[in-house]
N, C-alpha and C positions, 0 to 999 in steps of 0.2 A: 662336248660342251659340258662343263661341270659347274655347279654352283655350290661353293663350300659351305654356305649357311644352311643348305637343305639338310645335311646330315646332323647339324646341331639343333634344327628345329623340325622334328618329325611331324609335328601337328600341321605343317604346311603341305602334307601329302605329296612328297616327291615321288616321281616315277623312276623305277630302276630301268635303265635302257640297255636292252640286249642287241647284239648284232643279229643279222639275218640267220646266223647259225645257232641262235639262242645261247650264246655265251656273252657275258658282260663286255661292253665296249672297253671298260677299264675297271680294275680292282682297286687301284690306289693312285689317284683318288677314285672312289666308287662313281661309276657313271650314273648320275641322277639329273633329272630334268624337273623344273617346277611343274605342278599339275597343269597350269595354263599352257605351257609349251607342249606337253603331252597331248592335251585335248586338241590343240590347233593341228598337231601332226596327225591325229586320228582323222580329223575332218579333211585334211589335205591328202589322205590316203597314203601317208609315208611310213606308217607304223601299223602293227597289228596289236590289239590289246590282248595280253596274256593273263593278267590278274587284275582285279579291281579292289579298291577300298570299299568299306561299307558306306562311306560318305558319298553323297551325290551332289551334283550341281543342277541347277534348274534354269531354264529359259522360259519365255512365255509359251513356247510350244513343245518343249522337250525336257525330259529328265534323263540324266546320264550318270552312272556310277563313275567316280574318279579313278582313272587307271593307276594301278600301283606297279605293274610290270608291263613294259611294252617292248616289242621287237621291231627293229627296222625291217622294212620290206626289201631294201637293197643292201647287199653286203658291203661293209666298209672295210677295205683291206688295211690293216695296220701297217705303219711304216716299219721297215725291217730294223732300223737303228733309231733310237730316240735322240732327241736333242740333248746336247751337253749342257745341262743346267745344274745349279747347286742342288736342287731337290732330287733330280734324277741320280746325281752322284751319291747323295745320302741314301737313297733308296737302293742303289746297286750295292752299297756297303752295309746295308741293313741298319742304318742309323746307329752305327757304332764306330768308335775310333779304331782305326786299323793298326794302331800301336799298342793301346792298352785295353781296348774293348769297352771303354766308357761310352755312355750314350748322352753325356751332359756337355754343354758348352761346345757343340760341334762346329767345326769350321773345315776348311779344306787345306791340304798341303801338297806342294809340288815335291814329289819323290826326289827327282833330280831338280835342285833349286834352279830358279830362273837365272840367277847370277852365274850358274855353271852351264847355261845353255838349255835348261829344261823348259819344255813347252807346256802350255795349258791344253792338254789332251786327255782323253779317257785313260790312256796307258801311262800317264805321268802324274795324275792328280788322284789323291786318295782322301778319305774322310779322316780327320784328326780332331781330337778334343783340343781346346785352347792350351791347356798345360803341356801336352805332348808336342804341339806345334811350336810352342815357345822353347821347349827343351831341345827340340831337334834343330831349331834355327835354320840357318842357311847351309846346313850340311846334308849329305846323303844319309839314308838310314844306316848304312855300314859305318860311316864316319861318326855318327852319333851313337852307335851301338844300340840301335832301336829297330829290331827286325819287325817287318810288316807281317800281320796275321795272314794277309792275302795280297798278292801283287795286283795292282790296278789293271783293268781290262776294259775293253769296249763291249758293253752288253748289247743284246738284242732287245727289242721291245717286249718279246715274249719273256725274256729273263727278268726284266724289270716287273712285268705284271705278275710273274710267279713269286718274286720277292714281296710284292705288294700284298699278296694273299696271306702273308704272315702278320699283317697289321690290319685286322678288321676294324671298322669304325665302331664307335660306342653304341650306335643305334642301327639295328637291322629289323625292318618290318617282317613279320611272319610270312607274308606273301612272297618275299624275296628269297627266303632260305633255299628253296628247291633249285634256284638258278645260280646260286653262289657256292663256291667250293673253297672255304677258308681252311687254313691250317689250325683249326681249333677242334677240341674234342666235342663231339655231339652228345646231347643228353640222350640217355637210353630209355 
């Protein structure tokens, strides 16, 4: 469960959700829950609090720090292969056109065009920018003299998560850093 607005509004005190093995459920999008969901999960004994914010919530009988990092008590096994979606396709191809390398105006392209019997599968669809897609048209890369940087392939969930680590969000709370492993240079 991910709420995209949480990363954009860090004042809302989202909780980083770790699996029972203390690894993030997801890197991209980062697995975050609203603080209300995290607190409810604590009271239902579904999670362990790992780190807290300095902010607290109050009820008539209790005061509790807001959890900033929580770990599930039961391990959630990720599916081996992710769903074939536009977002997952772009993530597999690292948000870059596989013909020219551009990251702008991205769409997807059938390597073997549908008119030639090409199917909409991981192995036949690739990320392309709109100009390259238009230039290639209904031809194969060979016919269009447009070699692919990388042939399309069916990724595993682990491979997509690994790619996602190259795209850290704009906001990371300091209590999350020890639990995340981004492909970014750490300050010394």
